[in-house]
C-alpha positions, 0 to 999 in steps of 0.5 A: 873440719866442720861440715858446711850446712846446705839449705834443704830442698823443699818438697811439695808437702812443705809450706811455702816460705814467707818472704821477709818484709820491712816496714816500708814494704808493708804499710798495712802492718804498721797501720794495724800495729799503730791502731792496736797501740792507740786503742790500748791507750784510749780504751781505758781512758774512755772507760774512765771518762764514761765511768765518771760521767755515769757516777756523776763525779766531777772530773775537775773543779772549775772556777766559774759559777753556773751564773758566770757560765750562763747556765741559768736561763729558760733555754736549756737542753738535755746535753747541756744538763748531762755535761754540766750538772756535776761541775760545781764552782770551787769559788762558791763552795764556802760562800753563800749567795743569800743571807737568809736562813737555809735548812736542808733535809737529809734522809737515811735512805739516800747516802748522797745527802750525807756527803753533800751536807759535809761538802756544802756545809757552809751553804746551810744554817740548819741541817735536819736528818730525818731520824726520829718518830715519837710513838705510842706503845701501850700505856707509854710513849717511845722515841724511835730512831737513835739507831739512825743517828750518825754521831761521826757525821755530826762531828765532821759537820761541826769541824767544817761549818756552823750549821745547826743540827736539828733532827726531824721528829714525826709525832705519831703518838695517838693525839687523843691521848697525847693532847688531852693528858698533861702527863702524856704531853710532859712525857713527850717533851721530856723524851725530846729534851733528853735526846737533844741533851744526850746526843748534843743536838741544836734542837729539833724539827717537829712534824705533827700538824699533818698527822693531827689532820689525818686523825681528824682532831683539828676540826674540834676547837678544843683539840685544836687549841690543845694542839697549839698549846703542846707546840708552845710548851715544847718550844718553851722547854727547848728554849729553856735549855742552853746550847752545848756549843754556845751558852748564849743560844738555846735549843731551837724548834722548827715546826713543819707546816703544810700550805693552806688548801685554799684562799680561805683556810679550812679547819684542818689547815695551818692558817695565819692565826696559827702562825701568829699564835706560835711565832714566839714559841717557834724559831722557824716554820718549814713550809711544804710548798711542793707536791702541788700535783700527783698521779691523779692530776699530773702537772708541775711540782710547785707553780710559782704563782701558787707559792706566792699565793700560799705566802700571801694567805699565811702572811696577810692575816697575821695582823699586819706583821707580815715582815716580822713573821716572814723571816721565820718562814722556811719556804719549801723547795723541792730538789726532786721531780715527778715522772707521770704516766699520762696515756694509761691511767694515773700512775708514776711518782717521784724521781731523784737526780740520778733517775732524771739524768738517766731519762735525759741520756736514754730519751734525749728529750726536748725540754720545754719551759712551762710559762704558767708554773715557771718550771721545766718539763719534757715528754717521752714515750717509753719502750712499751709505747706509754707516754710520760710527762716529767717535771724536774727542777732546773737551775732557772726554776730553783733560782726563781724560787730562791729569789721569791723567798728573798723578796718576801724576807723568808728563808728556805728549806730543801727537800731533800739535798741528796735528790738534786743535781750538784750544780744546784748548790751554786745557786744557794 
């Protein structure tokens, strides 16, 4: 027969027994348990949202454009920009708002530009990866940059759109030797042509005028004439080669030019007569209408009135054919901004979209519309007590410059597409 168990008698050293408790008797326990469950579910979700926000990854596609959402206006604020900048209308991804030529630059040190070029391929007529330099090396010329070329990226582009791929080449070769010797000019042109053929490019963007100005050769009338002649010879050579993708078209030449330094162009400036001289040899002129201000003189990136005056100078002296030549202008639009120090000496410099968003998030500034330049800006004081002024493109400022190009019958060139905010592409 089993022995009946008896409850042991507690001693003074035994811990007191806990009384059994039901949910109805202990609401605190139920509340704590519920809170733990909620936190367990919410924390990962919140972390995901924050991560997406930090990385500026669109959480979901939307149907309405920035115009339809009422975002293109003077009155804006940091919170609206932080919330909306990554939201791009799916309806405008493959539709262009303007019919004029649109060139986008991509730099190898900014991977975001490569991805945006593929995503918004249909927005562009020309894409120019910044890949090459043509240099002097002893008694010969070399074309450096093949290692930058991304053949797979080009293939992806051509699967999803028709944008022409024209890598930029900066002419670093010594001008005194290149321009004076016919053999050197022919060597340079042949290097460029062979690279276009081997890599199946649609042409090139050439930057040389600023280099020649830096060397001081443009003040010499004879050298200036030889400089223009070289560009004509290169254009003629490129136009003699049919495109691999379209037998009815030829390789193109887009030439980079800076804005004249004054109403009356100086010897080193690219002026209206130069524009007219090269108009038949060049398919487009990439006009650098930005970098108006700098650390020594902080201010807006590209005042709209200044842009208008630059176009007037270049087109007013072209023999009355301003409309004929205007369509070859690719008006420069900056997708970067500047953060200038204004309280301690002259310093500061360019910032890209991610840096701009970080400043908005950290300092929560009041954005102001500068009537003179027609750009948005704000001021802040950093943790060292140093005052800064920031100018960065906004939907309103970009929209106004796109419209300026349309009114002139010009195209646009963007430096550079990876430095802007995603919703800028809704405007194109």
